VMD Tcl script that draws the C-alpha trace (Angstrom):
set ca {
  {89.11 94.29 -10.35}
  {91.81 97.57 -10.69}
  {90.38 101.13 -10.17}
  {91.68 103.01 -13.45}
  {91.42 106.62 -14.50}
  {92.67 110.04 -12.57}
  {92.74 113.64 -14.16}
  {95.61 116.12 -14.52}
  {95.03 119.22 -13.72}
  {97.51 122.21 -15.00}
  {97.71 124.65 -11.77}
  {100.34 126.72 -13.74}
  {104.18 127.16 -14.13}
  {105.02 123.25 -14.31}
  {102.80 122.56 -11.22}
  {99.53 119.61 -11.69}
  {97.19 117.85 -9.47}
  {96.56 113.88 -10.46}
  {92.67 114.01 -9.36}
  {91.35 110.08 -8.36}
  {88.63 109.12 -10.42}
  {85.77 108.81 -7.66}
  {85.72 109.30 -4.35}
  {86.52 106.88 -1.51}
  {88.82 105.09 0.98}
  {92.52 104.65 -0.98}
  {91.79 107.65 -3.77}
  {93.93 110.45 -2.66}
  {95.17 113.44 -5.16}
  {98.86 113.39 -5.99}
  {100.93 116.44 -7.68}
  {103.80 116.79 -9.60}
  {106.03 119.72 -9.94}
  {108.12 120.20 -13.51}
  {111.42 122.46 -14.14}
  {113.77 121.83 -17.12}
  {115.85 120.17 -14.93}
  {113.68 118.55 -12.39}
  {110.52 116.92 -11.39}
  {109.24 115.47 -8.00}
  {106.05 114.09 -6.77}
  {104.01 115.75 -3.94}
  {102.40 112.08 -3.07}
  {101.39 108.79 -5.12}
  {98.75 106.99 -5.80}
  {97.93 103.62 -3.39}
  {99.16 100.94 -4.96}
  {100.66 100.24 -8.46}
  {98.49 100.12 -11.02}
  {97.39 103.81 -10.28}
  {100.96 104.70 -9.41}
  {101.79 103.33 -13.19}
  {98.97 105.70 -14.37}
  {100.25 108.46 -13.00}
  {103.53 107.67 -14.02}
  {102.57 107.12 -17.04}
  {100.66 110.51 -17.06}
  {103.59 112.76 -15.47}
  {106.21 111.11 -18.75}
  {103.88 113.28 -20.96}
  {104.68 116.45 -19.55}
  {108.54 115.62 -18.58}
  {111.16 117.68 -20.59}
  {113.51 115.32 -22.65}
  {115.80 114.00 -20.41}
  {114.40 114.72 -17.08}
  {112.34 112.18 -14.71}
  {111.03 112.35 -11.51}
  {113.45 111.79 -8.80}
  {112.03 113.03 -5.80}
  {108.98 112.18 -3.48}
  {107.48 114.23 -0.76}
  {104.86 112.00 1.18}
  {102.25 114.36 3.08}
  {102.35 111.70 5.81}
  {102.54 108.14 5.60}
  {99.30 106.44 4.75}
  {99.86 103.72 2.01}
  {97.25 105.78 -0.50}
  {99.47 108.22 -0.37}
  {102.39 106.52 -0.36}
  {103.27 102.79 -1.77}
  {102.64 104.08 -5.30}
  {106.48 105.40 -5.31}
  {107.91 101.89 -5.43}
  {107.27 102.91 -9.17}
  {110.43 105.16 -8.97}
  {112.77 102.83 -7.65}
  {115.86 104.81 -7.00}
  {113.72 108.36 -6.17}
  {114.79 110.45 -2.90}
  {111.46 109.58 -0.74}
  {111.32 112.49 1.73}
  {109.11 112.69 5.16}
  {108.55 114.31 8.36}
  {110.88 111.67 10.86}
  {107.80 111.76 13.09}
  {106.15 109.89 9.98}
  {108.25 106.50 10.95}
  {106.06 105.57 13.96}
  {103.13 105.83 11.73}
  {104.79 103.85 8.94}
  {105.27 101.02 12.01}
  {101.01 101.18 13.20}
  {100.23 100.15 9.62}
  {100.00 96.69 8.09}
  {102.64 96.83 5.26}
  {101.31 96.49 1.62}
  {101.39 92.80 1.63}
  {100.28 92.41 4.83}
  {97.16 94.42 3.96}
  {96.35 92.38 0.81}
  {96.52 89.25 2.69}
  {93.95 90.86 5.18}
  {91.57 92.10 2.72}
  {91.78 88.78 0.37}
  {91.68 86.27 3.33}
  {88.62 88.38 5.07}
  {85.48 86.52 5.45}
  {82.93 88.33 2.90}
  {79.79 87.32 5.04}
  {81.29 89.23 8.44}
  {80.63 93.29 8.40}
  {84.39 93.41 8.54}
  {85.39 91.31 4.96}
  {82.40 92.63 3.40}
  {83.66 96.46 3.90}
  {86.97 95.65 3.79}
  {86.04 93.55 0.30}
  {83.51 96.70 -0.88}
  {86.49 99.66 -0.02}
  {89.63 98.03 -0.66}
  {89.19 95.01 -2.66}
  {89.87 96.67 -6.21}
  {93.84 97.19 -4.95}
  {96.37 94.73 -5.69}
  {99.06 95.02 -3.51}
  {99.77 91.58 -4.11}
  {103.53 92.43 -5.58}
  {103.89 95.69 -3.86}
  {107.01 96.05 -1.90}
  {106.94 97.89 1.42}
  {109.02 101.61 0.45}
  {110.59 103.53 3.35}
  {111.17 107.04 3.09}
  {115.13 108.24 2.65}
  {114.85 111.68 3.90}
  {113.64 112.55 7.01}
  {113.45 115.84 8.12}
  {111.66 117.46 11.25}
  {110.34 121.67 11.17}
  {110.76 123.20 7.98}
  {112.49 121.80 5.19}
  {113.62 124.61 1.75}
  {114.06 122.92 -0.92}
  {114.54 124.07 -4.99}
  {113.21 123.06 -8.66}
  {114.78 124.79 -11.10}
  {113.96 128.37 -10.44}
  {110.93 126.72 -7.88}
  {110.79 126.94 -4.25}
  {109.31 124.38 -2.42}
  {108.48 125.28 1.13}
  {107.55 122.24 3.31}
  {106.59 122.35 6.66}
  {105.89 119.60 8.98}
  {102.50 119.85 11.18}
  {102.11 118.48 14.99}
  {99.95 115.56 15.44}
  {96.67 116.36 13.28}
  {94.96 113.36 10.80}
  {98.32 111.22 11.90}
  {101.58 111.65 13.75}
  {103.68 112.91 10.76}
  {101.59 115.53 8.70}
  {103.57 118.27 6.28}
  {102.21 120.21 4.13}
  {104.36 121.81 0.65}
  {103.76 125.15 -0.49}
  {104.44 126.89 -3.37}
  {104.77 130.40 -3.43}
  {105.22 130.66 -7.27}
  {102.47 129.05 -7.94}
  {100.30 129.76 -4.92}
  {99.08 126.27 -4.58}
  {99.61 124.17 -0.78}
  {99.04 120.39 -1.07}
  {97.68 120.03 2.22}
  {97.92 116.07 2.14}
  {94.80 114.48 4.84}
  {94.78 117.47 7.18}
  {91.26 118.44 4.65}
  {89.45 116.47 2.66}
  {87.36 118.48 0.94}
  {83.82 118.73 -1.09}
  {81.81 121.31 -3.05}
  {78.44 121.53 -4.22}
  {79.53 120.17 -7.63}
  {81.78 117.31 -6.22}
  {81.24 116.04 -2.73}
  {83.71 114.27 -0.99}
  {83.86 112.00 2.19}
  {83.49 112.53 5.82}
  {87.17 112.86 6.92}
  {89.08 110.34 8.72}
  {91.55 111.00 11.38}
  {93.44 108.72 13.14}
  {95.95 111.38 15.41}
  {94.21 114.00 16.69}
  {93.42 116.05 18.35}
  {90.84 118.19 15.68}
  {92.23 121.45 17.10}
  {95.70 120.61 15.51}
  {93.41 119.70 12.37}
  {92.02 122.84 12.46}
  {95.08 124.79 13.03}
  {97.07 122.99 10.32}
  {94.09 123.87 8.35}
  {94.82 127.70 9.57}
  {98.10 127.37 8.22}
  {97.66 125.92 5.15}
  {95.40 129.22 4.70}
  {98.14 132.01 6.64}
  {100.13 130.80 3.44}
  {98.25 133.23 1.40}
  {98.21 130.15 -1.09}
  {95.17 130.73 -3.63}
  {94.95 127.03 -4.86}
  {94.40 124.46 -2.16}
  {94.95 120.97 -2.99}
  {93.57 118.55 -0.56}
  {94.48 114.92 0.27}
  {91.20 113.96 -1.12}
  {88.24 115.59 -3.14}
  {88.09 118.13 -5.37}
  {90.60 121.42 -5.04}
  {89.45 124.20 -2.59}
  {90.26 128.08 -2.38}
  {90.18 129.36 0.79}
  {87.09 129.91 1.34}
  {86.88 125.58 1.09}
  {89.25 125.58 4.17}
  {86.75 127.86 5.90}
  {83.82 126.00 5.47}
  {86.34 123.08 5.84}
  {87.30 124.01 9.48}
  {83.79 124.52 10.34}
  {83.26 121.12 9.70}
  {85.60 120.01 11.83}
  {84.37 122.38 14.88}
  {81.27 120.99 14.50}
  {82.61 117.46 15.15}
  {85.07 118.96 17.90}
  {81.90 120.55 19.37}
  {79.20 117.52 19.47}
  {82.95 115.04 20.84}
  {83.33 116.63 23.73}
  {79.51 117.56 24.37}
  {79.03 113.78 24.20}
  {82.16 113.11 26.01}
  {81.30 115.16 29.23}
  {77.38 113.44 28.91}
  {79.33 110.28 29.52}
  {78.19 108.68 25.64}
  {81.16 105.83 24.56}
  {83.09 106.66 21.06}
  {81.10 104.49 18.80}
  {77.61 105.71 19.99}
  {78.74 108.70 19.99}
  {79.76 108.46 16.10}
  {76.62 106.88 15.80}
  {74.73 110.12 16.95}
  {76.85 112.42 15.13}
  {75.48 110.06 12.06}
  {72.36 109.87 13.06}
  {71.93 114.20 13.49}
  {72.51 113.98 9.30}
  {74.66 117.66 9.56}
  {76.77 116.78 6.22}
  {74.42 114.56 4.12}
  {76.21 115.25 0.73}
  {79.43 113.19 2.56}
  {80.10 109.82 1.69}
  {81.81 107.24 4.51}
  {80.17 108.40 7.42}
  {81.35 105.79 9.27}
  {84.50 107.04 9.37}
  {83.28 109.22 12.06}
  {84.04 106.41 14.44}
  {87.95 106.99 13.77}
  {87.63 110.55 13.97}
  {85.38 110.62 17.38}
  {87.78 107.97 18.52}
  {90.66 109.93 18.28}
  {89.08 112.93 19.93}
  {87.34 110.75 22.79}
  {91.61 109.49 23.63}
  {92.95 113.20 24.21}
  {89.64 113.64 25.97}
  {90.18 110.94 28.50}
  {94.15 109.93 27.74}
  {92.93 106.07 26.27}
  {95.71 104.19 24.33}
  {94.76 104.13 20.56}
  {93.78 100.29 19.60}
  {95.28 98.72 16.90}
  {93.83 99.30 13.27}
  {92.00 95.74 12.71}
  {89.86 96.69 16.07}
  {89.04 100.69 14.90}
  {88.13 99.24 11.41}
  {86.09 96.70 12.32}
  {83.91 99.30 14.29}
  {83.76 101.27 10.90}
  {82.64 98.09 9.41}
  {79.89 97.70 11.59}
  {78.80 101.40 11.98}
  {78.95 101.16 8.27}
  {76.14 98.06 8.50}
  {74.25 99.97 10.88}
  {73.87 103.31 8.72}
  {72.83 101.07 5.75}
  {70.34 99.07 6.87}
  {69.37 102.17 8.32}
  {68.72 104.28 5.16}
  {67.38 101.63 2.76}
  {65.02 99.97 5.63}
  {66.85 96.35 5.75}
  {67.71 94.59 8.17}
  {71.02 95.45 10.53}
}
mol new
graphics top color blue
foreach p $ca { graphics top sphere $p radius 0.5 }
foreach p [lrange $ca 0 end-1] q [lrange $ca 1 end] { graphics top cylinder $p $q radius 0.2 }
display resetview
């Protein structure tokens, strides 16, 4: 069964955010900026079903004769990128560093085969089916950026300036933020995963790091003076919400460093941080396996393992965490 839905929220002066119907892996926020002569997307949904829905909603907001000619990709994870195929011929803009991350991730059809072909009796197979089984990449061709840049990129859409800034490795190697000064808004991509009391989100997942870079990226978002921040996942924030998120990141960094200094292996460190229950409203605590593993690699100089190995550990910790919560067997 495919995921359907999504909510378009107007942010003023031709700017809109498309917010997915629920939280979870792969459900990313996207943006639409419209002028009287042109339009662009900021990120895309994960599969062609959701991307087609976003496209249909976008076209309701376009003036006659205007289509979406550009896509700015905040980073190369598929949940922000693979839906660009519904806009054939559009310019796809990404950082030069994002090219390497594209090669780290599986292609859409490789991921489709992995999810469909994994044994649901194993922790990994069950996890993939539960969290990724509703997406459909069976007919999704690999998309690639058409324009790469480094540093800063200044665009104009009608009368609206669009300021695109590349970041040092943080969520991935190849992150960027999009600042829209007229709208006083930033689309942060996945350097920010948000949560509010009324709309709890999920634990962030950071593949590159270090967390110092993620925190610095959040500070750069605040330094723009933006009043509205659209994170990669979760509800739209104000600056106070970003500062709260920085507090979360600082906590995970402090615990990771202390446990590393104590000789605790990375997966066990993630288990201990989960068990502390500091942020009980956040979903997917098993993703701390990824983030803490990334932080450990910066502390000890180890090599990043393959994504399948990482996800197998994530699935195992998820199974243990759920069993501990329900009182069932691990």
